[in-house]
N, C-alpha and C positions, 0 to 999 in steps of 0.2 A: 871591613869598615874603617874609616878614618875617625878617630876619637880625639876630641880637643878638650883638655882639662884647663880651665881658666881660673886663676886665683889672684888675689890682691898682692900677697907676698908669699913666695914659695918657702923660703928659709925663715919662717917666723917662729920655728921651734915648738909649735904646738900641735894640736890634734889634726889641724887641716892638712899639714904635710903628710902625716901618717895615712890619712884617708886618701889623698891623691896618690901616694906611692902604692897603697894596697889596691886601689881601683886600677891604676895604671898597669900594675903587674898582672892582675887578673885579665884585663883586656888583652894584654900582650900574650899571655898564655893561651888565649882563645884565638890567637892569630891576627888580631887587629893592630893597626898602626896607631900609636899614641904620641901625641905632642902636648907639651905643657906651655902655657903662656902665663907669665907673671907681670902684672901691671907695674909694680914697683921693684927696684933692684934690691939686692942683698945689702942692706944699709949698715950692717954692723959686722965687721970682720971677725969679731971674737965669738960669734955664734958657732957652736960645734954641732955638726949634723952629718948624716950620711946621705948621699944622693948627688945629683938627681937621678931618678930611675930612668927617665926617658929624655928625649930632646926637649930642651927648654929655651924659650925666647923671652927676653925681658923687653917690655915696651919702653922702658926708660933705663938709662944707664947711670943716672945721678938722682939725687933727691930734688933737684930743681925741675919739677914736673911741668910740662906744657900740656895742658889738657886737650887742646885741639890736635896736636901732633900725636898724642897718645891714642885718641880715638881713630884718627886717620890711619895710623900704622896698624892698629888692630883690625880694622875693616879690610885693609889690603891683605893682611896675613890670612884672614878667614877666606877671602876669595881665592887666595893662592892654594891653601891647603884643602879646600872643599870638604869640610868635615861632614860626616853623616849624623853625628851627634855632638853637641857642645854641652859640657857641664860647667856651670859657673858656681864656684864655692863662695857663697855670700856671707857677709858679715859687714864688710866695708862697702859703702854705697857707690863708690866709683864704678864698680862692675855693672851697676844698673845703667850708667851712662853709655858704656860700650855695648851693652845689649840693645839699648834703644837705637843705636846707630846702625845696627845690622839691617840688611834688607829682609823682607818678610820670609824668604826661603830659609834663611838661617835662623831667624827668630823662631820659626815653627819647629826647628830641630833642637832648640835650646832648652835645657833643663836648669832651673834655678834651685840650687841646693842651699837652702837657708840654714846654715849652721848656727848663726847667732842673729835671728831676726830683729831682736830688740836693739841690736847695735846699729842697725840701719834706720829704723823707723823712729822719728823724733818723739812721738807721743810716748813710746815705750822707754826710750832712752832718758827722757826728762824725769820720769818717775824714779830712775835709779840715781841720777846725778845729785839729788838732794841728800842722799846718804853719803856721797863721797866728796862733797865740795871742800870740806875742811882738810881731808887727806891730800887732795890735789894741791891746795895752797902750801901745805907743809912739804910735800914731795918736791914741788917746784922751787921752794925756798932752799932746801938742803942740797938739791942736785940739779940745778938748772942745766948743767952741761951734759946730763945723761943723754946718750945718743938716741934712745928710743923716744924720749919726750921731744927732743929736738926734731926728729924725723916727722912725728905725727903733727907737730905744730906747722911744719912746712906743707903737709898735704891736707890739713884740716879743711881749708876752703872748698876743696873738691868734694870731700866727704859730706860737708854741710849742703852743698849744692844738690847733690844726688839724694841725700836723705830727706831733704825738705819736700821733694816731690814723690817720694817712694810710696806714700800713702794713697796717691791717686795715679799710680802708674798704669796707664791704659794698656800697655803692652803685656801686662800679666795675662790678658786674654789671648795674646798672640803666641806665647811660648808653648812648648810641648807639655811641660809639667812643672810644678813647684814641689820640691821635696821638703817636708818638715819633720823634725825629730820628735815633737811633742804635741799632745792634744790641745794644750792651752794656746799654742800658736796657730793650730788649725782653726780653733774657734775665733781667734783674732782675725785671721785672714778672711774667713768666710763671713763673719758678722760685721767687722769694722771696715775691711777693705773691699768687701763684696766680691771676692774672688770665687768663681764657681767651684763647688766642692769637687767636681769631676776633674778639675785641673790639678788638684792636690793629691799627693801620694804620701801616706804616713810611713816614714822610714827612720826608725831609731838606729843609732849607731851600734857599735859592737866592741867586744873586748878581745885583745890579743894575748891576754895573760892566762888563759885557761889551761895551757899545757905546761906552765912553769911550776916546778917543784911539786908535782902531783904526789910525790912520795911523802911530802911533809904533812903530817896530820893536823887536823883542826886543834887537837889537844896541845900539840907542840906550839902552835901559834898563840894559843890562849896564854901560855906561860909568859909570852911577851907583854901581856897586859899587867904584869906586876912590876912595880917601879924598880929600876935597876940603879943601885947606888943612890937611892933616894930620889931619883928622877923618873918622870914619866916621859917616854919618847913619842913625840908628835912629828908628823911629816907634812910638808907643804910643797906642792909642785906647781910651778908657774912663774909668771913675771910679777915682780913687786912694783914695777913702774906703772902697771895698768891699774887705774883706779877701780875698775869694776871687779878686779880679782879680790878686793877686800882685805889686802894685807894689813891695813891698820887695825882691823879687828883682832888679828893675831898679836899685834904689838900690845894692844890693851890687855889681852889675856896673859901674855908673858910678863907684863908689868905687875899684874896682880897675883898670878900663880907662880911662885918662885921655884917650884919643884918640877918645872917642865923643861925638857931639852927639845929644841926644835931643829929638825933637819930640813934644809931648804934645797930643793932640786930645781935649778933654773938653767938658763940657756947661754949666759954670757958674763964676762967679768964685770961689765958695767952694771948688770943687775945685782951682782954681789956687792959692789961698791955702794950702790944706792941703798941696799938693805942694811949695810953696816952703818951708814950715816943715819938712817931712820932709827935703828936700834940705839945708837948713841943718843939721839934726841930724846928717846923715851927712857934713857938711863938704864938700859938693859945691857948687862955684861955679855956681849955676844961671843967673846973669846972663850968663855966657860960654858955657855948655855946653847950656843947656836953653831951648827956645822953647815958648810956649803958644799954642794956637789954640782959639777959641771960636766956636760958632755957624756953622761952615762948612757950605756946601751939599754934597750928595753928590758932585757933580762935582769940587769942590775937594779933597775928602777922597780921592777915587779918584786924582786926579792926584798928590796928596802920597804916596800909597802907591806909585805908579809911579816917582816920582822919589827915593824913599828907598832906601837900601841893603838894609835889613832891616826887616820889621815883626815886632815881638816880642809874642807873646801869652802872657804868663806866668800866665794864669789857672790856678787849681788844678783847675777843672773847667769844662766848657762843655756847653751843650745841643747846639748844632750849631756856631755861630759865624758870623754874617754877616761879621764883620771878616775872618776867615780866607779865606773863599771869594771875597769881593770883592777882596781884595788879590791872590789868585791869578788872578782874572779880568783884571787889568791886567798880568799877568806879574811880579808882585812875589814876593819871597822871604819866606815866613812861617816863623818859628821859634816853636814852641809846646810847652807842657809840661804838659798836663792829665792828671789821673788818670782822668777819664771824658770822653766826649763826642766831637764831630765830628772834631777834629783827628786823633784816633787812627785814625779810619776813612778820612779823606780824604787825609791826608799820608802818602806813602810815603817814609820817612826817607831823605834824601840824593838822592831822585829828583825830587820836585816840591815839596820843602820840607824842613824839619828838625824833629825832635822832641828835647826834652831831658828829663831826669828831673824829675818833679814836685817843685816847691818847692826845687829845687837851683840856686843861683846858680853853683856850681862847674861843674855840667853845662852851664849856659847859656854861661858864659864859654868853656868848651872848644869848644862848638859855634860860637860867633862866631869864635874863632881858626881853626877848621877852614875856615869859609866864606872867610876872608881869604886862605887859601892856594890857593883854586880859581882856575883861569885863566878867560879869557873864554869859551872854548868850553864848559867845564864849566858856567859860570854861565848861558850861553845855553840850554843843554839843560835845566837845572832850571827856568828861567823859562818856556820853551816847554812843558814838561811841566805846569807849574802852570796855565798858561792852558788847555791841552787838558783838564785835569781839571775846571776851573771850568765849561767849556762844558756839562758833564753836569748842572749845577745851575742851569738857567735857570728863570725864573718860569713859563714855559709848561709845562715838565715838572712843576714843582711843582703847578700848577693841575690838570693832567691826573690826577695821583695823588690830589689832594684831592677832586676832583669825581667820581672813579670810584665808581659805585654810588649817587651822589646824583642829584637831579633839578633841577640848576641850569639 
């Protein structure tokens, strides 16, 4: 079979690339031909990543995107490659435009993998923007030259164009399947968008951390939950430039709780520079309390999750969240606060992790203080429950669900 994996940006440093690489490798191991198409180019040279796994074609070579040329080039590539199955990794609306341009033969072979549905659909996105409007103004004020912000301002018109019509996309009925990671989004698609339930496949993501440091006991990781040198170590993984990642919530926590040390794992020097400027604006001494890590391999990140006291996921919304389930897979404690997405389904508050009120630093501070009061036995139980939960989200189980009814 010829498999085509289509994404908005391949080297975006997040979970989408991991998913594409893992699926591509599995298809290749099964003897299939795999190609990757990325709508946008690699816009930041500082991003550190491994790959690509397979042949990759960029529909654009610069950030000066021409939407008509993009669609025309994509349609020609599809006709040339003649894929038996096309996977579109959605979050950004422009992929809906290229799907709509396909002739029916290839639409019927297309699978829309909605990793971040709320990012595409205006009704869902608008609910989140009210939480982040102040942060966006501050972010743009202190770092207007940030390459990520600059890039998305360039392509925003295309995203808005596609997103505006996504709630009434007639071709949803023409595609082969829609893959959704959470039940709240299944409910939205069936009740609000009127997509037939038979078109939707429930497919939560997976963790790649289950085999890391199996010899390290839960008791050993619990010892990490005691403050070292008067500080409690917290880890954040992601982009600070993205308003929906909720980084400002962490800034407010750091400003109030002076005994927290924050480790930030991100993807590029420009993200570090932006974080430093934001920390300075909040009058937080990042040279003493914040450490930055770039380009770390999976094993190093998983070990950092394991050795930290808490991983905070302040995102306003998540599709599923690789970071969450990978941290749970090494017995880490996750504290999350999204309005939609995986953490609301996977985390049983107080039993295998913790949830706080979306967009609320006060709620997060209260949760952190609560965790500090737990004894070792209570922490051991939460960590053990987290690891037990993560076992349910292996790649093998993911692949079984993905391939059910297919002919791989």
